[in-house]
LOKE-687553 format. One record per residue: z, x, y of N, C-alpha, C in turn. Coordinates in steps of 0.05 Angstrom, whole numbers, plus 5000, padded with zeros to 4 digits. Layout:
<rs>
ZXYZXYZXY ...
</rs>
This chain:
<rs>
599230354845596230384845594830484874 593330644872592230784896588830734895 588230604919585630514922583830734939 581430764925579430984941576930824947 576130904975573430774979571631024977 570031064959568831314954566731404974 565131204985563331325010564631395033 567131285035568831365061570931565058 571031635033573631835027572532105035 574732295049573832555051573832695024 572932955028572933125004576133184992 577633195011580433265002581632904984 580732764994581532484984579532444956 577832514956576232504930577632704907 578132914915579233124898582533004885 583832834906586332764895585632534878 583632404878583132164863583032294833 582632544822581832684800584532814792 586432834808589232914803590232814779 591232934762592532834738595432854741 597332674726599932754731601332994717 602733104725603533424720604733394694 604033594677605533614650606033934648 606934044672607534304671610234394657 609834574642612534684626614434824647 616834764644618534964658619435154643 620435424658621135634642623135544622 624935374630627535244613625935174587 624134994588622734874560621835134545 620335274556619035564540621235684531 623135754545625535874533627035804508 627535514512628235384490626335364463 624135314470622235324451621735594436 622135794448622136064441624836104421 627036014429629436014415629235864386 628135654388627735484369625735634345 623735734358622235874338623836134324 625336264341626836474328628736354305 629936144312632136004292630135934268 627935824269626635744247625435944230 624636224243623836414227625636614217 628036584226630636704211631936494194 631836294199633736074182632135914161 629835854165628135734146629135384143 629535274122630435034117632634914129 634435154121637435104138637035034165 635435184181635535184209633834884219 631934854198630434604206632234354205 633534354184635834154177637634124200 638634344210640934354231639434244256 637534324264635934274290635233934284 634433874266633933594259636333444268 638533514257641233354261641933394290 641133594309642133654332640433414349 637633464347636033314362635233034358 635132974330634432674318636832534307 638932734307641232504297641532464267 640132574251639632534225640832794209 642432754192643532944172641832984147 639933204139638833224120639933454102 639733394070640333584052637733774051 635133704055633033824052631033704070 629033874082627133754095624533594076 625033674054622533624034623333324022 621533134023621732864010619432823993 620632783965618632653944617532383946 615032353955614532113959615431913936 614632003911615131823891618131753885 620231893894622631823894623431643918 621631543934622231343955621731053941 623630873951622930603944620330473956 618730343940615830203947616330073973 614630133989615030024019614329704015 615829534033614829244033613629144051 611129124051609229084072608028774070 607828644093606328474088603028494081 601928314067599328324056597328404080 598128274104596228284129596428614139 598928714131598928934144597729164125 597529064097596629304077593329294080 592129034088589729004091588829124116 590029144139589429264163589729524158 591529684146591429924142588830044119 588429904104586229924081583729914096 583429744116580629754133580029974148 582230034158582230264181581530514163 582930554136582330794117579230784113 578330574107575430524099573630574117 574130514144572530574165572330864174 574830954172574931284180573831464160 574031394136572831564113569731524119 568831284122565931274124564531464149 565931414169565231574192565231884187 567531944178568232254173566332354155 566132184137564532304106561432364119 560532234135558132274148557932514164 560132634173560332824191560033124173 560433104151560733354131557633584141 558433794148556133984156554834014133 552034064131550434144114549734404109 550134554130549134884126546034904137 545435124134542835254145541635464123 539635484115538135674107535535744116 534735964122532536014138531436304131 529136354127527636584125526736694154 528136824166527436914193524837074200 524437194175522037394173521037454144 519237534135518737564108520737804097 522837714078524337884064527037874076 527437684097529937694112531137414115 533237324101533737074096536937024108 537136884123540136844138540836534131 543136494129544436254119547236214136 548035954144550435874152551335674130 553735734120555135564100558135464116 559035304105561335154116563735174092 565935234099568235234078570535094092 572234944076574534844087576935044096 578334984115580835134120582435094100 584035324086585235234062587835134065 589535234087592235084094592334944123 593234684123593234544143595834444152 596734414169599034284175598534024198 599633794187599333574204601433454214 602033454240604533354254604133054263 605932874249605232594253607832544272 607232484301609332364316610932184305 613832124316615231934306616431764333 619331874332620231734362620331414359 620031314386619831044387617630904376 615231054365612830954356611831134336 612631104310611431204287608431184284 607131404288604031354291602631364262 602531094251600831134224598031164230 597131124252594331144261593331484260 595731614266595231874271594932044245 596831964229596532004197593932024187 592731754191589931664183587731884195 587831914222586332074235585932394228 588132474216588832754208588232814178 589332554165589632684136586632594127 585532374133583232314122581032574124 580332624149578232784150579033094138 581533164139582433384123581833374092 582533174077581533134052578533114050 576832954069574133004062573133284067 574133444082573133734088574133914064 575833784051576533994021578934184024 580534074047582734314051585234274023 585534484014586934523990589734463993 590434564016593734474018594134344045 594834144049595333924072597933894071 599733924092602733854093602933734115 604633504111605033294127607933324135 608633314165611233314177611333144194 613832974195614332774213617132784222 617932674247621132684252622132424235 624832454227625732294213626832044229 626931804219627931604236631031534229 632731424248635431404243635831154229 638131134208638330924194637730984168 637630784146637330844121634630954109 632330864122629930944119629031164133 628731394125628431614139625231684150 623531464134620431534140619431254142 617831194163617030894171615930814145 615930594135614930464111611930464112 611030434140607830414138606730664135 607930904144606931164138607331234109 609731134096610031194070607631104047 607130824057604630674046602130804046 601330884068599031054076598931314064 601131494066600831704052600931704024 602031504006602031493984599131383973 598031193988595331063982592931333981 593831514001591731764002592331963981 594531923968594632083945596832343953 598332333975599932533982602732493963 603832723956606332713938608932783954 608232913976610833023993610432984020 612732934032612532954061615033104073 614733224094617333414102618133244129 621033294131622033164156622833354180 621733334203622333474224620733414247 621633464274620633394300620133544318 618633564338619033724361617833974352 619334174371618234434371619034584342 621234464326621534584305620134544278 618834264282616734234262614634414264 613534474288611434634293612034944285 614235014292615235274282615235284252 616235084237615935074207613735134195 611635034210608835004200607835304208 608535444226607835744236608935884217 611135924213612836124194613036044169 613435804162614335734134617035734130 617735614109620635584103620735624070 623235594059623335614033621635424022 621335154033619534914018617034904033 616734944060614134924076612735144075 609835114071608335374068606835414098 606835644108605735704133602735644134 601635514154599035414149597435574169 594535564165592135664181591635534207 592235294206591735104233593334864234 594434834257596134574265594834364280 594734114271594033924277595933644288 595033554310596933334316597733324345 598233064358599133054386602233034384 603633074410606233064413607433054442 609733094449610833094468610733384489 612333434505611733704520612633914502 614933884484616134004469614034134443 612433914437610433994412608034154430 607334074450605234244466605934504468 608434594481609434844486609234964459 609934844437610735014412608035054403 606434864405603534964400601735194411 602335214437601535394456602635674441 605235654436606835904429605735994400 605735794383604035894355601635994358 600035864372597035964374597036314388 599236334403599136594418600236824399 601936734380603136974363600737144349 601337354343599337584323599337394300 596737364290596537264264597836974261 597836854285599136554287596836384282 597236134273595335944265593635814286 591635734284589835574305591235304311 590335194329591034884334589034764343 589034484340586434284339585334294369 586934254392585834274422588134304439 587534364464589634334486590834044488 593233984494594133754493595333664522 595133414530596233304554596632994551 597632864572598032604572595332454568 596032214552593532064548592031954571 589231854573588131764602585831574590 585431404611583031234607581331214634 579031164634577531114654575530864649 575730634666574230414660572030394684 569430364675567230304694567029994691 567429834712566729554710564829444729 562929264723561229144743562028884753 560828734771562228504782562528274759 561428274735561428104717563828144695 565428354700567528424683569828234685 570828154666573327994665575628124670 576928064693579028204702581828234680 582028054668583828044649583428234625 580828254618580628434599580928754612 579428794630580029044646583329134647 584428984658587129004664588729054634 587928924614589228984589588629264580 586229354586585329614583586929854592 587429804617589029994633591529994623 592729754622595429724611596429854582 593929814562594029894536594230224541 593230344557593430644555596230724572 596730594598599130614610601730604589 601630434570604630404557605230654538 603230804536603431084521605631234534 605831294556607731474568607131424601 609531534608609931524642608131684654 606931904639605032044650602131994643 601931794627598831714622597331634649 594731644647593431594670591231394670 591131194685589230964683587530974712 584331014706582930994732580730714724 580530624747578330424749576330434770 573730444760571630464781569930224779 568930134806567429874805566329844834 563829764830562529674858563129404865 565129304855566029024865568929064876 569029014898571528994910573928764899 572228554892573628284883574628374852 573228544839574228574810576528804815 576329004834578429144840581028964845 581228804865583328664876584228494849 582428344834583328154815584528284791 583628544782584728724762587628794771 587928864796590828934805592428714804 591728504809593928234808594028204781 592028194762592528124737594028304717 594028584729596128804716599228714720 599728644749602628514752603128314732 601128124731602027864716601927934685 600728094675601028224646603228374641 604228534665606628734659609128604652 609328334662611828174662612828144632 610528094611611128014583610928314563 610428524580609928734564612828854551 612928924525615629034516616029324531 613829454534614129764544613729694575 614229514585613629514615614529724632 617229814627617830074643616330284644 615430364616613730614614611130544630 609530304624607030224633607030284665 609330144674609330074702609530334719 611330524707611530814719608330934714 607130884694604831034691602630904711 602830674713600630544732601230604764 603230734771604030784797602031004807 600831144784599031334788596431264785 595830994777593330914775591030914797 588931024798587031014816584930824811 584230654834582030424837580330554854 577730564843576030704864573330524865 572430464894570430274895568030484904 565830414890563530574892561130374902 558530494908556730364917554330344900 554130534877552130574858552730684834 551130704813551930844787551331144790 550331224813549931544812552931604818 554031474837557031564843558731574819 558431314805559631304774559331514757 557131654754556331834736557432074748 557632154779558932374788561832344781 563032134784565732084776566532174750 564932024728565832084702565432344697 563232484701562932764695564632984707 565932904731567833064743570733044732 571332794728574032734715574332834686 571632754666571332804641573832694629 573832424626576432254614576132304588 578832244576579232254545577732014535 578631794549577231564540575831394563 573431314555571531224578570630944568 571430744583570430434575568430394596 565930314584564030204599563429864602 565229724616564829454614563029354635 560229394625557829334641556029164625 554129044642552328874626550229024616 549629304626547729454611548429764618 548529874598548930174600546730374586 544130254587542330424579541230684595 541630604623540930844642543030984640 545830914644548331084645549231254625 548631174599549831324576548631594572 545931624575544431904572545432084591 546531994615547132194638549932254638 551832134615554432204613554832494597 555432654610556032984599559232984588 560832864600563432954594565332754589 566032674563567832454559568532504532 571332454525572232494493571332274478 571232004487570431804467569431564492 567131464481565931224498565830984484 566830794500567130464490565430314504 563530184494560830084506560929814502 561129664525560729374532563329224533 563328974540566028804545567228774519 566328794495567528714470569228944461 568829184470569729424455572129554473 574429464457576829594470577529824457 578530034475579330274472580930294443 582530124440584730024419583130094390 580229994395579030014368578430274357 578130434377577830754367580630874360 582730764373585830844365585830784340 585130594325585730464300583830464277 581430344284580230254256577430284260 576530304287572830294286572030544266 573430734265572030974249572031214262 571631194288572131474306574731584309 575331814312577831944315579331914340 581831884342583431804365584432084374 584032314363585032554371582932674391 583332724417581032734432581932924456 580033074469581133254491582233084515 584433174530585233044555585233274570 586133164597586533374621583833524633 581933394625579133494631577633674612 579033734589578033914568575333804556 575033524564572533414553569933544562 570633734585567933864595567234104578 569134214556568634404540569434364510 570834144503572234094477571033804468 570833834438570133574423572633434420 572133174407574433034395574533154371 576733054354576833164326575033024309 573733184289572233104271572133284244 570633224224571333324195570733654200 569333754222568234014219570934144230 572634034247575534194254576934234232 576634154210578434224188576634434168 574634584182572634714168572034964185 570635164175569635374190567035474173 565535604188563035694181562935984177 561036054159560736374153557736344148 556536654162553736714156553536874133 551536834123550337064097547637104105 547137384098544237464102543437634078 541337604069540037764044537237854052 536938124047534638264055533338384030 531038274027529238444002528238724008 527838833994525739133998523839124019 522238884016519938864036521438794064 523438644065524738614091526138854104 527339004087528539234097526639444107 524439494089522139694100521239544127 521039304129519439174154521639194184 523939124174525339084198527239284203 527539474179529239684185528739924206 526039974211525440184233527040064261 526339814265527339674290530339684292 531939644273534339614269535039894280 534140134267534940414271534340434302 532240314314531740414340533940294359 534940004354536639904368539740004366 540040134341542440264340542740544356 540540664359540640924367540540834404 539340604409539140584443542340534446 543840444435546640394436548340644430 547240844421548841094417550641064391 549440944368551240884348549540974322 549741234319548041414297548541254270 551241284270552441144240550940894230 550840704252549440454242546240514236 545540684249542040744244541940844216 543841054211543741204185544441014164 545840784168546640604144543740434135 541940434154539140334147537440554135 537040764149536041024143535941084114 538641114106539241224080538541034062 538740774066537840534044534840564041 533540604063530540594060529540884045 530941074052529741314035530341294009 533241224001533641203975532340993952 531740783972530140503958527540593953 526540763968523540813967522541043956 524441183942524041423927522941373899 
</rs>
């Protein structure tokens, strides 16, 4: 953990406080991802199965799994209840986000509209590995269904052992009405969604977080001619906590650790005007880490944690908006003055009772959020991310006659006579 006194820190030291752990792709990673893309493009299902055996240690006869052929997952009633409650809350919040569109007569006889349509084919990458992310399945699949996407393809890395797919993921996918899941991880999964295989349809947009291989693969996919779009730039997860002198050190420490256990490159930042809180949180982190199953990961991450001592809320606002955190926790007695001034954050958690974990799982908001400062110009995932808008315009004869001469003049100002004549010929022919 690194401590900063904001008032006394130099400009260079302040800049250092905003440095994020590096996730720079090496030329070796890029070269290997390119090679994987080439194999999938040429070999389809066979290449995907071969690479799955190579990287995941699982031999597949086919990447396609029919959910109906899987044994019914045996889950505790409490686990089912938790999943279903999360589904209900996520559905409620994302149904309320459906864009309504616009229809406006800008002048007499000129009607302009904006309408929304679902993206037809989307690919959802559900990370596996040490932590199969059922929550990511819910955060991606539910808004895709609400948006009306006609073809939603799920792909997830297989697990070693007899159960190739985590039973919680099977339960949730089955409950949401999915019939199939594809098995594949890393760059090869993204390549399969990009090019398609004998069983996997190429998609228009790819969603889902992942490691450096997935990140590099998504960057490559979106750079290809006519390649798919992606949800947003990805990077290590991060949290910033703003705590006043009433904040409970145990609670604050737990919030920082919760983020740190994601990844050694995850970043945790604590900002407070109370030196006592900063010191107590630092001591509490050491205590809580001792019993954490993912201690090694969290400990490495917290080596890069920044503890910043400030004098007032204006400095807090400056720090928040400059850093643009993915997750922002306001563990404060009052947030009424602070909230309207926050311009850059992925998702905000207000008050001492609101853990970032709530947004990760079940409050209803989406946990796919911009990292690495992209909250300055990107939004978190919502229903509209699975849709795109189109504009429609309709002109009556009155509208053409009134607006037409202005359009002709504007076209000729730009030296585009063909544009002008498209109006002139209409006016002449319709007015005969």
